[in-house]
Predicted model as a PDB file, atoms N, CA, C, CB and O in Angstrom, pLDDT in the B-factor column:
MODEL        1                                                                  
ATOM      1  N   MET A   1      93.942  98.052  85.841  1.00 58.00           N  
ATOM      2  CA  MET A   1      94.091  98.315  87.417  1.00 58.00           C  
ATOM      3  C   MET A   1      95.362  97.492  87.923  1.00 58.00           C  
ATOM      4  CB  MET A   1      92.655  97.786  88.305  1.00 58.00           C  
ATOM      5  O   MET A   1      96.184  97.985  88.695  1.00 58.00           O  
ATOM      6  N   LEU A   2      95.456  96.133  87.397  1.00 63.00           N  
ATOM      7  CA  LEU A   2      96.415  95.387  88.133  1.00 63.00           C  
ATOM      8  C   LEU A   2      97.718  95.712  87.451  1.00 63.00           C  
ATOM      9  CB  LEU A   2      96.099  93.847  88.172  1.00 63.00           C  
ATOM     10  O   LEU A   2      98.751  95.542  88.099  1.00 63.00           O  
ATOM     11  N   LYS A   3      97.787  96.175  86.179  1.00 70.00           N  
ATOM     12  CA  LYS A   3      98.921  96.736  85.580  1.00 70.00           C  
ATOM     13  C   LYS A   3      99.550  97.980  86.192  1.00 70.00           C  
ATOM     14  CB  LYS A   3      98.592  97.007  84.293  1.00 70.00           C  
ATOM     15  O   LYS A   3     100.756  98.156  86.366  1.00 70.00           O  
ATOM     16  N   ASP A   4      98.515  98.856  86.509  1.00 68.00           N  
ATOM     17  CA  ASP A   4      98.960  99.933  87.221  1.00 68.00           C  
ATOM     18  C   ASP A   4      99.637  99.755  88.558  1.00 68.00           C  
ATOM     19  CB  ASP A   4      97.933 100.708  87.374  1.00 68.00           C  
ATOM     20  O   ASP A   4     100.610 100.415  88.923  1.00 68.00           O  
ATOM     21  N   MET A   5      99.027  98.782  89.277  1.00 62.00           N  
ATOM     22  CA  MET A   5      99.607  98.400  90.574  1.00 62.00           C  
ATOM     23  C   MET A   5     101.035  97.806  90.507  1.00 62.00           C  
ATOM     24  CB  MET A   5      98.701  97.402  91.231  1.00 62.00           C  
ATOM     25  O   MET A   5     101.897  98.096  91.336  1.00 62.00           O  
ATOM     26  N   LEU A   6     101.240  96.943  89.452  1.00 65.00           N  
ATOM     27  CA  LEU A   6     102.533  96.360  89.249  1.00 65.00           C  
ATOM     28  C   LEU A   6     103.599  97.408  88.874  1.00 65.00           C  
ATOM     29  CB  LEU A   6     102.439  95.306  88.184  1.00 65.00           C  
ATOM     30  O   LEU A   6     104.719  97.370  89.384  1.00 65.00           O  
ATOM     31  N   ASN A   7     103.231  98.354  87.966  1.00 68.00           N  
ATOM     32  CA  ASN A   7     104.104  99.498  87.642  1.00 68.00           C  
ATOM     33  C   ASN A   7     104.310 100.341  88.851  1.00 68.00           C  
ATOM     34  CB  ASN A   7     103.523 100.346  86.512  1.00 68.00           C  
ATOM     35  O   ASN A   7     105.404 100.897  88.953  1.00 68.00           O  
ATOM     36  N   ASN A   8     103.468 100.507  89.732  1.00 66.00           N  
ATOM     37  CA  ASN A   8     103.748 101.286  91.149  1.00 66.00           C  
ATOM     38  C   ASN A   8     104.652 100.623  91.853  1.00 66.00           C  
ATOM     39  CB  ASN A   8     102.553 101.456  92.092  1.00 66.00           C  
ATOM     40  O   ASN A   8     105.652 101.187  92.298  1.00 66.00           O  
ATOM     41  N   ILE A   9     104.389  99.296  92.039  1.00 66.00           N  
ATOM     42  CA  ILE A   9     105.373  98.537  92.817  1.00 66.00           C  
ATOM     43  C   ILE A   9     106.852  98.527  92.265  1.00 66.00           C  
ATOM     44  CB  ILE A   9     104.884  97.124  92.909  1.00 66.00           C  
ATOM     45  O   ILE A   9     107.835  98.568  93.005  1.00 66.00           O  
ATOM     46  N   GLN A  10     106.901  98.474  90.993  1.00 68.00           N  
ATOM     47  CA  GLN A  10     108.286  98.571  90.346  1.00 68.00           C  
ATOM     48  C   GLN A  10     108.907  99.822  90.538  1.00 68.00           C  
ATOM     49  CB  GLN A  10     108.255  98.340  88.900  1.00 68.00           C  
ATOM     50  O   GLN A  10     110.133  99.849  90.646  1.00 68.00           O  
ATOM     51  N   LYS A  11     108.211 100.919  90.600  1.00 72.00           N  
ATOM     52  CA  LYS A  11     108.820 102.308  90.913  1.00 72.00           C  
ATOM     53  C   LYS A  11     109.178 102.510  92.408  1.00 72.00           C  
ATOM     54  CB  LYS A  11     107.797 103.454  90.501  1.00 72.00           C  
ATOM     55  O   LYS A  11     109.855 103.479  92.751  1.00 72.00           O  
ATOM     56  N   LYS A  12     108.766 101.678  93.215  1.00 71.00           N  
ATOM     57  CA  LYS A  12     109.061 101.819  94.638  1.00 71.00           C  
ATOM     58  C   LYS A  12     110.623 101.456  94.889  1.00 71.00           C  
ATOM     59  CB  LYS A  12     108.061 100.843  95.502  1.00 71.00           C  
ATOM     60  O   LYS A  12     111.247 100.642  94.207  1.00 71.00           O  
ATOM     61  N   SER A  13     111.155 102.195  95.984  1.00 78.00           N  
ATOM     62  CA  SER A  13     112.596 101.818  96.331  1.00 78.00           C  
ATOM     63  C   SER A  13     112.500 100.409  96.965  1.00 78.00           C  
ATOM     64  CB  SER A  13     113.321 102.917  97.390  1.00 78.00           C  
ATOM     65  O   SER A  13     111.425  99.838  97.152  1.00 78.00           O  
ATOM     66  N   LEU A  14     113.701  99.900  97.279  1.00 79.00           N  
ATOM     67  CA  LEU A  14     113.873  98.606  97.788  1.00 79.00           C  
ATOM     68  C   LEU A  14     113.222  98.603  99.176  1.00 79.00           C  
ATOM     69  CB  LEU A  14     115.369  98.205  97.818  1.00 79.00           C  
ATOM     70  O   LEU A  14     112.508  97.655  99.499  1.00 79.00           O  
ATOM     71  N   LYS A  15     113.456  99.686 100.052  1.00 83.00           N  
ATOM     72  CA  LYS A  15     112.865  99.788 101.370  1.00 83.00           C  
ATOM     73  C   LYS A  15     111.396  99.790 101.261  1.00 83.00           C  
ATOM     74  CB  LYS A  15     113.332 101.010 102.091  1.00 83.00           C  
ATOM     75  O   LYS A  15     110.770  99.165 102.117  1.00 83.00           O  
ATOM     76  N   GLU A  16     110.728 100.435 100.285  1.00 80.00           N  
ATOM     77  CA  GLU A  16     109.213 100.454 100.297  1.00 80.00           C  
ATOM     78  C   GLU A  16     108.869  99.113  99.775  1.00 80.00           C  
ATOM     79  CB  GLU A  16     108.534 101.653  99.399  1.00 80.00           C  
ATOM     80  O   GLU A  16     107.857  98.661 100.311  1.00 80.00           O  
ATOM     81  N   ARG A  17     109.377  98.389  98.942  1.00 81.00           N  
ATOM     82  CA  ARG A  17     108.945  97.017  98.543  1.00 81.00           C  
ATOM     83  C   ARG A  17     109.175  96.110  99.707  1.00 81.00           C  
ATOM     84  CB  ARG A  17     109.716  96.489  97.274  1.00 81.00           C  
ATOM     85  O   ARG A  17     108.290  95.285  99.935  1.00 81.00           O  
ATOM     86  N   PHE A  18     110.231  96.136 100.480  1.00 87.00           N  
ATOM     87  CA  PHE A  18     110.318  95.369 101.624  1.00 87.00           C  
ATOM     88  C   PHE A  18     109.169  95.562 102.652  1.00 87.00           C  
ATOM     89  CB  PHE A  18     111.576  95.645 102.221  1.00 87.00           C  
ATOM     90  O   PHE A  18     108.534  94.635 103.154  1.00 87.00           O  
ATOM     91  N   LEU A  19     109.001  96.765 102.879  1.00 85.00           N  
ATOM     92  CA  LEU A  19     107.812  97.135 103.805  1.00 85.00           C  
ATOM     93  C   LEU A  19     106.502  96.536 103.328  1.00 85.00           C  
ATOM     94  CB  LEU A  19     107.624  98.707 103.892  1.00 85.00           C  
ATOM     95  O   LEU A  19     105.727  95.992 104.114  1.00 85.00           O  
ATOM     96  N   LEU A  20     106.256  96.650 101.957  1.00 84.00           N  
ATOM     97  CA  LEU A  20     105.011  96.104 101.268  1.00 84.00           C  
ATOM     98  C   LEU A  20     104.980  94.599 101.551  1.00 84.00           C  
ATOM     99  CB  LEU A  20     105.014  96.390  99.641  1.00 84.00           C  
ATOM    100  O   LEU A  20     103.957  94.076 101.993  1.00 84.00           O  
ATOM    101  N   VAL A  21     106.081  93.907 101.301  1.00 87.00           N  
ATOM    102  CA  VAL A  21     106.081  92.529 101.583  1.00 87.00           C  
ATOM    103  C   VAL A  21     105.887  92.248 103.033  1.00 87.00           C  
ATOM    104  CB  VAL A  21     107.304  91.930 101.114  1.00 87.00           C  
ATOM    105  O   VAL A  21     105.104  91.338 103.306  1.00 87.00           O  
ATOM    106  N   LEU A  22     106.465  92.872 103.990  1.00 91.00           N  
ATOM    107  CA  LEU A  22     106.242  92.802 105.450  1.00 91.00           C  
ATOM    108  C   LEU A  22     104.839  93.069 105.831  1.00 91.00           C  
ATOM    109  CB  LEU A  22     107.116  93.761 106.166  1.00 91.00           C  
ATOM    110  O   LEU A  22     104.347  92.451 106.774  1.00 91.00           O  
ATOM    111  N   GLY A  23     104.175  93.926 105.181  1.00 88.00           N  
ATOM    112  CA  GLY A  23     102.675  94.231 105.420  1.00 88.00           C  
ATOM    113  C   GLY A  23     101.874  93.075 104.942  1.00 88.00           C  
ATOM    114  O   GLY A  23     100.945  92.667 105.640  1.00 88.00           O  
ATOM    115  N   ILE A  24     102.146  92.547 103.866  1.00 90.00           N  
ATOM    116  CA  ILE A  24     101.337  91.494 103.299  1.00 90.00           C  
ATOM    117  C   ILE A  24     101.584  90.372 104.260  1.00 90.00           C  
ATOM    118  CB  ILE A  24     101.703  91.131 101.777  1.00 90.00           C  
ATOM    119  O   ILE A  24     100.597  89.777 104.693  1.00 90.00           O  
ATOM    120  N   LEU A  25     102.746  90.023 104.635  1.00 94.00           N  
ATOM    121  CA  LEU A  25     102.996  88.927 105.655  1.00 94.00           C  
ATOM    122  C   LEU A  25     102.244  89.030 106.855  1.00 94.00           C  
ATOM    123  CB  LEU A  25     104.371  88.872 106.050  1.00 94.00           C  
ATOM    124  O   LEU A  25     101.589  88.075 107.273  1.00 94.00           O  
ATOM    125  N   PHE A  26     102.300  90.210 107.481  1.00 93.00           N  
ATOM    126  CA  PHE A  26     101.571  90.416 108.720  1.00 93.00           C  
ATOM    127  C   PHE A  26     100.067  90.333 108.424  1.00 93.00           C  
ATOM    128  CB  PHE A  26     101.945  91.790 109.368  1.00 93.00           C  
ATOM    129  O   PHE A  26      99.347  89.813 109.277  1.00 93.00           O  
ATOM    130  N   PHE A  27      99.550  90.787 107.324  1.00 93.00           N  
ATOM    131  CA  PHE A  27      98.131  90.704 107.045  1.00 93.00           C  
ATOM    132  C   PHE A  27      97.814  89.111 107.004  1.00 93.00           C  
ATOM    133  CB  PHE A  27      97.754  91.499 105.607  1.00 93.00           C  
ATOM    134  O   PHE A  27      96.783  88.686 107.525  1.00 93.00           O  
ATOM    135  N   LEU A  28      98.712  88.273 106.384  1.00 94.00           N  
ATOM    136  CA  LEU A  28      98.330  86.841 106.380  1.00 94.00           C  
ATOM    137  C   LEU A  28      98.425  86.182 107.688  1.00 94.00           C  
ATOM    138  CB  LEU A  28      99.156  86.093 105.445  1.00 94.00           C  
ATOM    139  O   LEU A  28      97.687  85.238 107.972  1.00 94.00           O  
ATOM    140  N   ILE A  29      99.367  86.678 108.548  1.00 95.00           N  
ATOM    141  CA  ILE A  29      99.646  86.052 109.844  1.00 95.00           C  
ATOM    142  C   ILE A  29      98.300  86.290 110.751  1.00 95.00           C  
ATOM    143  CB  ILE A  29     101.042  86.732 110.543  1.00 95.00           C  
ATOM    144  O   ILE A  29      97.772  85.347 111.341  1.00 95.00           O  
ATOM    145  N   TYR A  30      97.822  87.537 110.808  1.00 94.00           N  
ATOM    146  CA  TYR A  30      96.684  87.982 111.557  1.00 94.00           C  
ATOM    147  C   TYR A  30      95.484  87.113 111.025  1.00 94.00           C  
ATOM    148  CB  TYR A  30      96.445  89.581 111.383  1.00 94.00           C  
ATOM    149  O   TYR A  30      94.738  86.528 111.810  1.00 94.00           O  
ATOM    150  N   LEU A  31      95.334  87.054 109.718  1.00 94.00           N  
ATOM    151  CA  LEU A  31      94.120  86.351 109.089  1.00 94.00           C  
ATOM    152  C   LEU A  31      94.214  84.882 109.607  1.00 94.00           C  
ATOM    153  CB  LEU A  31      94.129  86.414 107.375  1.00 94.00           C  
ATOM    154  O   LEU A  31      93.272  84.358 110.200  1.00 94.00           O  
ATOM    155  N   VAL A  32      95.397  84.237 109.356  1.00 94.00           N  
ATOM    156  CA  VAL A  32      95.469  82.710 109.719  1.00 94.00           C  
ATOM    157  C   VAL A  32      95.277  82.604 111.124  1.00 94.00           C  
ATOM    158  CB  VAL A  32      96.842  81.998 109.340  1.00 94.00           C  
ATOM    159  O   VAL A  32      94.560  81.683 111.515  1.00 94.00           O  
ATOM    160  N   LEU A  33      95.862  83.493 112.081  1.00 93.00           N  
ATOM    161  CA  LEU A  33      95.692  83.408 113.435  1.00 93.00           C  
ATOM    162  C   LEU A  33      94.321  83.467 114.008  1.00 93.00           C  
ATOM    163  CB  LEU A  33      96.411  84.352 113.969  1.00 93.00           C  
ATOM    164  O   LEU A  33      94.002  82.814 115.001  1.00 93.00           O  
ATOM    165  N   GLY A  34      93.440  84.337 113.306  1.00 93.00           N  
ATOM    166  CA  GLY A  34      92.066  84.482 113.617  1.00 93.00           C  
ATOM    167  C   GLY A  34      91.309  83.339 113.242  1.00 93.00           C  
ATOM    168  O   GLY A  34      90.376  82.960 113.950  1.00 93.00           O  
ATOM    169  N   LEU A  35      91.634  82.742 112.166  1.00 93.00           N  
ATOM    170  CA  LEU A  35      90.886  81.507 111.656  1.00 93.00           C  
ATOM    171  C   LEU A  35      91.318  80.432 112.489  1.00 93.00           C  
ATOM    172  CB  LEU A  35      91.146  81.153 110.137  1.00 93.00           C  
ATOM    173  O   LEU A  35      90.421  79.664 112.833  1.00 93.00           O  
ATOM    174  N   MET A  36      92.572  80.167 112.932  1.00 92.00           N  
ATOM    175  CA  MET A  36      92.946  79.206 113.757  1.00 92.00           C  
ATOM    176  C   MET A  36      92.198  79.293 115.110  1.00 92.00           C  
ATOM    177  CB  MET A  36      94.363  79.267 113.893  1.00 92.00           C  
ATOM    178  O   MET A  36      91.694  78.267 115.567  1.00 92.00           O  
ATOM    179  N   ILE A  37      92.109  80.377 115.721  1.00 90.00           N  
ATOM    180  CA  ILE A  37      91.558  80.622 117.080  1.00 90.00           C  
ATOM    181  C   ILE A  37      90.049  80.163 116.881  1.00 90.00           C  
ATOM    182  CB  ILE A  37      91.725  82.267 117.596  1.00 90.00           C  
ATOM    183  O   ILE A  37      89.527  79.487 117.768  1.00 90.00           O  
ATOM    184  N   MET A  38      89.398  80.479 115.843  1.00 90.00           N  
ATOM    185  CA  MET A  38      88.003  80.316 115.681  1.00 90.00           C  
ATOM    186  C   MET A  38      87.652  78.938 115.409  1.00 90.00           C  
ATOM    187  CB  MET A  38      87.505  81.156 114.649  1.00 90.00           C  
ATOM    188  O   MET A  38      86.667  78.464 115.975  1.00 90.00           O  
ATOM    189  N   PHE A  39      88.358  78.222 114.590  1.00 89.00           N  
ATOM    190  CA  PHE A  39      88.056  76.811 114.150  1.00 89.00           C  
ATOM    191  C   PHE A  39      88.908  75.700 114.538  1.00 89.00           C  
ATOM    192  CB  PHE A  39      88.029  76.761 112.794  1.00 89.00           C  
ATOM    193  O   PHE A  39      88.494  74.556 114.354  1.00 89.00           O  
ATOM    194  N   TRP A  40      90.095  75.913 115.074  1.00 89.00           N  
ATOM    195  CA  TRP A  40      90.859  74.789 115.545  1.00 89.00           C  
ATOM    196  C   TRP A  40      90.529  74.458 116.927  1.00 89.00           C  
ATOM    197  CB  TRP A  40      92.286  75.036 115.430  1.00 89.00           C  
ATOM    198  O   TRP A  40      90.870  75.150 117.886  1.00 89.00           O  
ATOM    199  N   GLU A  41      89.806  73.302 117.005  1.00 82.00           N  
ATOM    200  CA  GLU A  41      89.329  72.948 118.336  1.00 82.00           C  
ATOM    201  C   GLU A  41      90.470  72.574 119.308  1.00 82.00           C  
ATOM    202  CB  GLU A  41      88.353  71.793 118.227  1.00 82.00           C  
ATOM    203  O   GLU A  41      90.320  72.962 120.467  1.00 82.00           O  
ATOM    204  N   LYS A  42      91.494  71.937 119.034  1.00 83.00           N  
ATOM    205  CA  LYS A  42      92.513  71.477 119.741  1.00 83.00           C  
ATOM    206  C   LYS A  42      93.528  72.506 120.084  1.00 83.00           C  
ATOM    207  CB  LYS A  42      93.059  70.444 119.074  1.00 83.00           C  
ATOM    208  O   LYS A  42      94.491  72.179 120.777  1.00 83.00           O  
ATOM    209  N   LEU A  43      93.394  73.686 119.668  1.00 78.00           N  
ATOM    210  CA  LEU A  43      94.235  74.730 120.150  1.00 78.00           C  
ATOM    211  C   LEU A  43      94.130  75.036 121.628  1.00 78.00           C  
ATOM    212  CB  LEU A  43      93.956  75.912 119.411  1.00 78.00           C  
ATOM    213  O   LEU A  43      93.036  75.277 122.139  1.00 78.00           O  
ATOM    214  N   PRO A  44      95.322  75.029 122.359  1.00 84.00           N  
ATOM    215  CA  PRO A  44      95.278  75.030 123.860  1.00 84.00           C  
ATOM    216  C   PRO A  44      94.855  76.482 124.385  1.00 84.00           C  
ATOM    217  CB  PRO A  44      96.753  74.601 124.466  1.00 84.00           C  
ATOM    218  O   PRO A  44      95.668  77.223 124.938  1.00 84.00           O  
ATOM    219  N   LEU A  45      93.639  76.797 124.189  1.00 80.00           N  
ATOM    220  CA  LEU A  45      93.121  78.085 124.757  1.00 80.00           C  
ATOM    221  C   LEU A  45      92.003  77.655 125.565  1.00 80.00           C  
ATOM    222  CB  LEU A  45      92.682  79.175 123.673  1.00 80.00           C  
ATOM    223  O   LEU A  45      91.127  76.914 125.118  1.00 80.00           O  
ATOM    224  N   ASN A  46      92.015  78.167 126.914  1.00 84.00           N  
ATOM    225  CA  ASN A  46      90.943  77.942 127.808  1.00 84.00           C  
ATOM    226  C   ASN A  46      90.069  79.052 127.802  1.00 84.00           C  
ATOM    227  CB  ASN A  46      91.385  77.674 129.127  1.00 84.00           C  
ATOM    228  O   ASN A  46      90.109  79.926 128.668  1.00 84.00           O  
ATOM    229  N   MET A  47      89.172  79.042 126.719  1.00 85.00           N  
ATOM    230  CA  MET A  47      88.222  80.015 126.643  1.00 85.00           C  
ATOM    231  C   MET A  47      86.834  79.394 126.061  1.00 85.00           C  
ATOM    232  CB  MET A  47      88.790  81.164 125.783  1.00 85.00           C  
ATOM    233  O   MET A  47      86.800  78.369 125.380  1.00 85.00           O  
ATOM    234  N   GLU A  48      85.859  80.051 126.375  1.00 88.00           N  
ATOM    235  CA  GLU A  48      84.588  79.585 125.929  1.00 88.00           C  
ATOM    236  C   GLU A  48      84.486  79.762 124.459  1.00 88.00           C  
ATOM    237  CB  GLU A  48      83.476  80.287 126.629  1.00 88.00           C  
ATOM    238  O   GLU A  48      85.250  80.559 123.914  1.00 88.00           O  
ATOM    239  N   ALA A  49      83.592  79.077 123.746  1.00 86.00           N  
ATOM    240  CA  ALA A  49      83.350  79.079 122.271  1.00 86.00           C  
ATOM    241  C   ALA A  49      83.039  80.608 121.799  1.00 86.00           C  
ATOM    242  CB  ALA A  49      82.069  78.053 121.904  1.00 86.00           C  
ATOM    243  O   ALA A  49      83.612  81.117 120.836  1.00 86.00           O  
ATOM    244  N   LYS A  50      82.110  81.245 122.550  1.00 91.00           N  
ATOM    245  CA  LYS A  50      81.701  82.598 122.191  1.00 91.00           C  
ATOM    246  C   LYS A  50      82.871  83.601 122.210  1.00 91.00           C  
ATOM    247  CB  LYS A  50      80.611  83.064 123.139  1.00 91.00           C  
ATOM    248  O   LYS A  50      82.936  84.511 121.383  1.00 91.00           O  
ATOM    249  N   TYR A  51      83.822  83.408 123.203  1.00 92.00           N  
ATOM    250  CA  TYR A  51      84.916  84.332 123.308  1.00 92.00           C  
ATOM    251  C   TYR A  51      85.822  83.982 122.121  1.00 92.00           C  
ATOM    252  CB  TYR A  51      85.664  84.234 124.721  1.00 92.00           C  
ATOM    253  O   TYR A  51      86.278  84.877 121.408  1.00 92.00           O  
ATOM    254  N   ARG A  52      86.065  82.792 121.922  1.00 91.00           N  
ATOM    255  CA  ARG A  52      87.025  82.353 120.794  1.00 91.00           C  
ATOM    256  C   ARG A  52      86.620  82.762 119.488  1.00 91.00           C  
ATOM    257  CB  ARG A  52      87.185  80.885 120.734  1.00 91.00           C  
ATOM    258  O   ARG A  52      87.456  83.118 118.658  1.00 91.00           O  
ATOM    259  N   TYR A  53      85.261  82.734 119.221  1.00 92.00           N  
ATOM    260  CA  TYR A  53      84.749  83.315 117.917  1.00 92.00           C  
ATOM    261  C   TYR A  53      84.880  84.931 117.926  1.00 92.00           C  
ATOM    262  CB  TYR A  53      83.157  82.869 117.697  1.00 92.00           C  
ATOM    263  O   TYR A  53      85.140  85.552 116.896  1.00 92.00           O  
ATOM    264  N   ALA A  54      84.689  85.511 119.094  1.00 94.00           N  
ATOM    265  CA  ALA A  54      84.801  86.955 119.066  1.00 94.00           C  
ATOM    266  C   ALA A  54      86.172  87.355 119.006  1.00 94.00           C  
ATOM    267  CB  ALA A  54      84.167  87.576 120.209  1.00 94.00           C  
ATOM    268  O   ALA A  54      86.447  88.325 118.301  1.00 94.00           O  
ATOM    269  N   PHE A  55      87.092  86.751 119.645  1.00 93.00           N  
ATOM    270  CA  PHE A  55      88.609  87.081 119.549  1.00 93.00           C  
ATOM    271  C   PHE A  55      89.100  86.852 118.077  1.00 93.00           C  
ATOM    272  CB  PHE A  55      89.500  86.118 120.587  1.00 93.00           C  
ATOM    273  O   PHE A  55      89.822  87.651 117.480  1.00 93.00           O  
ATOM    274  N   GLY A  56      88.619  85.647 117.548  1.00 93.00           N  
ATOM    275  CA  GLY A  56      89.112  85.212 116.207  1.00 93.00           C  
ATOM    276  C   GLY A  56      88.515  86.290 115.155  1.00 93.00           C  
ATOM    277  O   GLY A  56      89.229  86.799 114.291  1.00 93.00           O  
ATOM    278  N   GLY A  57      87.188  86.581 115.304  1.00 95.00           N  
ATOM    279  CA  GLY A  57      86.601  87.727 114.482  1.00 95.00           C  
ATOM    280  C   GLY A  57      87.327  89.047 114.580  1.00 95.00           C  
ATOM    281  O   GLY A  57      87.509  89.728 113.571  1.00 95.00           O  
ATOM    282  N   LEU A  58      87.776  89.450 115.861  1.00 95.00           N  
ATOM    283  CA  LEU A  58      88.423  90.608 116.018  1.00 95.00           C  
ATOM    284  C   LEU A  58      89.745  90.688 115.206  1.00 95.00           C  
ATOM    285  CB  LEU A  58      88.630  90.795 117.407  1.00 95.00           C  
ATOM    286  O   LEU A  58      90.056  91.679 114.547  1.00 95.00           O  
ATOM    287  N   LEU A  59      90.428  89.663 115.300  1.00 94.00           N  
ATOM    288  CA  LEU A  59      91.754  89.460 114.540  1.00 94.00           C  
ATOM    289  C   LEU A  59      91.519  89.562 113.122  1.00 94.00           C  
ATOM    290  CB  LEU A  59      92.421  88.090 114.824  1.00 94.00           C  
ATOM    291  O   LEU A  59      92.292  90.257 112.462  1.00 94.00           O  
ATOM    292  N   ILE A  60      90.497  88.928 112.524  1.00 95.00           N  
ATOM    293  CA  ILE A  60      90.109  89.025 111.135  1.00 95.00           C  
ATOM    294  C   ILE A  60      89.852  90.331 110.775  1.00 95.00           C  
ATOM    295  CB  ILE A  60      88.989  88.247 110.821  1.00 95.00           C  
ATOM    296  O   ILE A  60      90.328  90.765 109.726  1.00 95.00           O  
ATOM    297  N   VAL A  61      89.054  91.139 111.611  1.00 96.00           N  
ATOM    298  CA  VAL A  61      88.629  92.509 111.179  1.00 96.00           C  
ATOM    299  C   VAL A  61      89.913  93.377 111.190  1.00 96.00           C  
ATOM    300  CB  VAL A  61      87.467  93.137 112.167  1.00 96.00           C  
ATOM    301  O   VAL A  61      90.074  94.309 110.401  1.00 96.00           O  
ATOM    302  N   TYR A  62      90.802  93.021 112.118  1.00 95.00           N  
ATOM    303  CA  TYR A  62      92.053  93.839 112.256  1.00 95.00           C  
ATOM    304  C   TYR A  62      92.942  93.521 111.015  1.00 95.00           C  
ATOM    305  CB  TYR A  62      92.850  93.499 113.660  1.00 95.00           C  
ATOM    306  O   TYR A  62      93.613  94.404 110.480  1.00 95.00           O  
ATOM    307  N   SER A  63      92.924  92.231 110.575  1.00 94.00           N  
ATOM    308  CA  SER A  63      93.691  92.033 109.391  1.00 94.00           C  
ATOM    309  C   SER A  63      93.226  92.676 108.077  1.00 94.00           C  
ATOM    310  CB  SER A  63      93.783  90.664 109.195  1.00 94.00           C  
ATOM    311  O   SER A  63      93.956  93.077 107.170  1.00 94.00           O  
ATOM    312  N   ALA A  64      91.873  92.706 108.130  1.00 94.00           N  
ATOM    313  CA  ALA A  64      91.174  93.499 106.959  1.00 94.00           C  
ATOM    314  C   ALA A  64      91.500  94.961 106.873  1.00 94.00           C  
ATOM    315  CB  ALA A  64      89.643  93.416 107.086  1.00 94.00           C  
ATOM    316  O   ALA A  64      91.760  95.508 105.801  1.00 94.00           O  
ATOM    317  N   ILE A  65      91.480  95.577 108.024  1.00 93.00           N  
ATOM    318  CA  ILE A  65      92.057  97.023 108.247  1.00 93.00           C  
ATOM    319  C   ILE A  65      93.377  97.182 107.861  1.00 93.00           C  
ATOM    320  CB  ILE A  65      92.016  97.458 109.642  1.00 93.00           C  
ATOM    321  O   ILE A  65      93.690  98.185 107.221  1.00 93.00           O  
ATOM    322  N   ARG A  66      94.227  96.312 108.164  1.00 90.00           N  
ATOM    323  CA  ARG A  66      95.630  96.368 107.755  1.00 90.00           C  
ATOM    324  C   ARG A  66      95.761  96.308 106.313  1.00 90.00           C  
ATOM    325  CB  ARG A  66      96.417  95.284 108.357  1.00 90.00           C  
ATOM    326  O   ARG A  66      96.556  97.038 105.722  1.00 90.00           O  
ATOM    327  N   PHE A  67      94.991  95.440 105.699  1.00 89.00           N  
ATOM    328  CA  PHE A  67      95.091  95.203 104.197  1.00 89.00           C  
ATOM    329  C   PHE A  67      94.466  96.400 103.552  1.00 89.00           C  
ATOM    330  CB  PHE A  67      94.349  93.835 103.709  1.00 89.00           C  
ATOM    331  O   PHE A  67      94.997  96.817 102.522  1.00 89.00           O  
ATOM    332  N   LEU A  68      93.499  96.953 103.982  1.00 90.00           N  
ATOM    333  CA  LEU A  68      92.922  98.271 103.342  1.00 90.00           C  
ATOM    334  C   LEU A  68      93.935  99.379 103.376  1.00 90.00           C  
ATOM    335  CB  LEU A  68      91.606  98.786 104.111  1.00 90.00           C  
ATOM    336  O   LEU A  68      94.184 100.035 102.365  1.00 90.00           O  
ATOM    337  N   ARG A  69      94.581  99.616 104.647  1.00 89.00           N  
ATOM    338  CA  ARG A  69      95.599 100.487 104.689  1.00 89.00           C  
ATOM    339  C   ARG A  69      96.772 100.196 103.809  1.00 89.00           C  
ATOM    340  CB  ARG A  69      95.983 100.588 105.957  1.00 89.00           C  
ATOM    341  O   ARG A  69      97.379 101.153 103.328  1.00 89.00           O  
ATOM    342  N   LEU A  70      97.130  99.046 103.565  1.00 84.00           N  
ATOM    343  CA  LEU A  70      98.232  98.445 102.736  1.00 84.00           C  
ATOM    344  C   LEU A  70      97.882  98.856 101.324  1.00 84.00           C  
ATOM    345  CB  LEU A  70      98.354  96.805 102.888  1.00 84.00           C  
ATOM    346  O   LEU A  70      98.702  99.468 100.640  1.00 84.00           O  
ATOM    347  N   ILE A  71      96.740  98.549 100.894  1.00 82.00           N  
ATOM    348  CA  ILE A  71      96.287  99.057  99.599  1.00 82.00           C  
ATOM    349  C   ILE A  71      96.314 100.429  99.291  1.00 82.00           C  
ATOM    350  CB  ILE A  71      95.070  98.705  99.399  1.00 82.00           C  
ATOM    351  O   ILE A  71      96.767 100.879  98.238  1.00 82.00           O  
ATOM    352  N   ASN A  72      95.777 101.171 100.307  1.00 83.00           N  
ATOM    353  CA  ASN A  72      95.706 102.657 100.046  1.00 83.00           C  
ATOM    354  C   ASN A  72      97.041 103.385 100.179  1.00 83.00           C  
ATOM    355  CB  ASN A  72      94.717 103.304 101.010  1.00 83.00           C  
ATOM    356  O   ASN A  72      97.226 104.502  99.695  1.00 83.00           O  
ATOM    357  N   SER A  73      97.995 102.677 100.883  1.00 78.00           N  
ATOM    358  CA  SER A  73      99.359 103.376 100.935  1.00 78.00           C  
ATOM    359  C   SER A  73     100.091 102.887  99.498  1.00 78.00           C  
ATOM    360  CB  SER A  73     100.308 102.872 102.429  1.00 78.00           C  
ATOM    361  O   SER A  73     100.883 103.618  98.902  1.00 78.00           O  
ATOM    362  N   ASN A  74      99.742 101.652  99.067  1.00 66.00           N  
ATOM    363  CA  ASN A  74     100.320 101.430  97.761  1.00 66.00           C  
ATOM    364  C   ASN A  74      99.825 102.299  96.563  1.00 66.00           C  
ATOM    365  CB  ASN A  74     100.101 100.054  97.438  1.00 66.00           C  
ATOM    366  O   ASN A  74     100.536 102.524  95.583  1.00 66.00           O  
ATOM    367  N   ALA A  75      98.655 102.733  96.702  1.00 63.00           N  
ATOM    368  CA  ALA A  75      98.117 103.692  95.640  1.00 63.00           C  
ATOM    369  C   ALA A  75      98.918 104.865  95.323  1.00 63.00           C  
ATOM    370  CB  ALA A  75      96.830 104.197  96.023  1.00 63.00           C  
ATOM    371  O   ALA A  75      99.041 105.358  94.202  1.00 63.00           O  
ATOM    372  N   GLU A  76      99.508 105.315  96.520  1.00 61.00           N  
ATOM    373  CA  GLU A  76     100.320 106.585  96.337  1.00 61.00           C  
ATOM    374  C   GLU A  76     101.701 106.373  95.636  1.00 61.00           C  
ATOM    375  CB  GLU A  76     100.576 107.236  97.733  1.00 61.00           C  
ATOM    376  O   GLU A  76     102.444 107.333  95.434  1.00 61.00           O  
TER     377      GLU A  76                                                      
ENDMDL                                                                          
END                                                                             
């Protein structure tokens, strides 16, 4: 499976590979931002803890959706 994915990536044009890297970068940004909001206590947000966890969880779910869409578009 991993070998097929690598072959598929190598067949892509330069533009498609750039967009793949950009998609992975934004997946990581949303994931780290969600974790920072949830667990970094000194982050200057004036929110109650339950709202911080809800917003952080929402960002993590959004990053998971982006990752799944990225994997599905990479399979084509």
